[in-house]
C-alpha positions in Angstrom: -56.2 32.8 26.3 -53.5 35.4 26.2 -51.5 33.4 28.8 -51.7 30.3 26.6 -50.5 32.3 23.6 -47.5 33.6 25.6 -46.6 30.1 26.8 -46.8 28.7 23.3 -44.5 31.5 21.9 -42.1 30.8 24.7 -42.1 27.1 24.1 -41.5 27.6 20.3 -38.6 30.0 21.1 -37.0 27.4 23.3 -37.6 24.6 20.8 -36.0 26.6 17.9 -33.1 27.7 20.0 -32.4 24.1 20.9 -32.7 22.9 17.3 -30.4 25.5 15.9 -27.8 25.3 18.7 -27.5 21.5 18.4 -24.4 20.3 16.7 -25.3 18.4 13.5 -24.0 14.9 13.2 -21.9 14.4 10.2 -22.3 11.4 8.0 -18.8 10.2 8.9 -19.9 9.9 12.6 -22.9 7.7 11.7 -22.6 4.0 11.4 -23.9 2.6 8.2 -24.9 -0.8 9.7 -27.4 -0.6 12.5 -28.0 -4.4 12.4 -26.2 -7.3 10.6 -27.2 -10.6 9.1 -25.4 -13.8 9.9 -26.7 -15.7 6.9 -26.5 -14.3 3.4 -26.2 -16.8 0.4 -22.8 -16.1 -1.0 -24.0 -16.7 -4.6 -26.4 -13.8 -4.3 -23.6 -11.3 -3.5 -22.4 -9.1 -6.3 -20.0 -6.9 -4.4 -18.5 -6.4 -0.9 -17.6 -3.1 0.8 -15.6 -2.8 3.9 -15.9 0.2 6.1 -13.8 1.1 9.2 -14.4 4.5 10.7 -13.2 5.8 14.1 -16.7 5.9 15.6 -18.1 2.6 14.3 -17.1 -1.0 14.5 -15.8 -2.8 11.3 -18.7 -2.9 8.9 -19.2 -5.2 5.9 -21.8 -4.2 3.3 -22.9 -6.6 0.7 -24.5 -5.5 -2.5 -26.7 -8.3 -3.7 -27.5 -9.2 -7.3 -31.0 -7.6 -6.9 -29.1 -4.3 -6.0 -30.2 -4.5 -2.3 -27.6 -3.7 0.2 -27.3 -5.6 3.5 -24.9 -5.5 6.4 -23.1 -8.8 7.2 -21.8 -9.7 10.6 -18.0 -9.5 10.3 -17.7 -12.4 12.6 -19.4 -14.8 10.2 -17.2 -17.8 9.6 -17.3 -17.7 5.7 -16.5 -14.0 5.7 -13.6 -14.5 8.1 -12.2 -17.1 5.7 -12.8 -14.9 2.7 -10.8 -12.0 4.4 -8.0 -14.4 5.4 -7.7 -15.7 1.8 -7.8 -12.1 0.4 -5.0 -11.0 2.7 -2.9 -14.0 1.8 -3.4 -13.3 -1.9 -2.2 -9.7 -1.5 0.9 -10.9 0.5 1.8 -13.4 -2.3 1.4 -10.7 -5.0 3.7 -8.3 -3.0 6.3 -11.0 -2.7 6.2 -11.7 -6.4 6.5 -8.0 -7.2 9.5 -7.6 -5.0 11.3 -10.5 -6.8 10.8 -8.9 -10.2 
């Protein structure tokens, strides 16, 4: 019984040492999207967020009208077209502002 108690104490000591010595993972290093959806009805999207961090691939998070957040596959065709249109719109606005 005493041998068991000593072994248990030793195992707990090793466990706590490992837990406290481990480097915590910051939120910046974690990827928001663990999985993505290919189909999300565009009419149900209230807001889009784009995240690009050094440790994660490009992530697109859609906030739906029911306040649920889902990750959308950035390779989705309609999303690619949306991004292309948004970039073109920004470029046009910059050209207009330079002329004025």
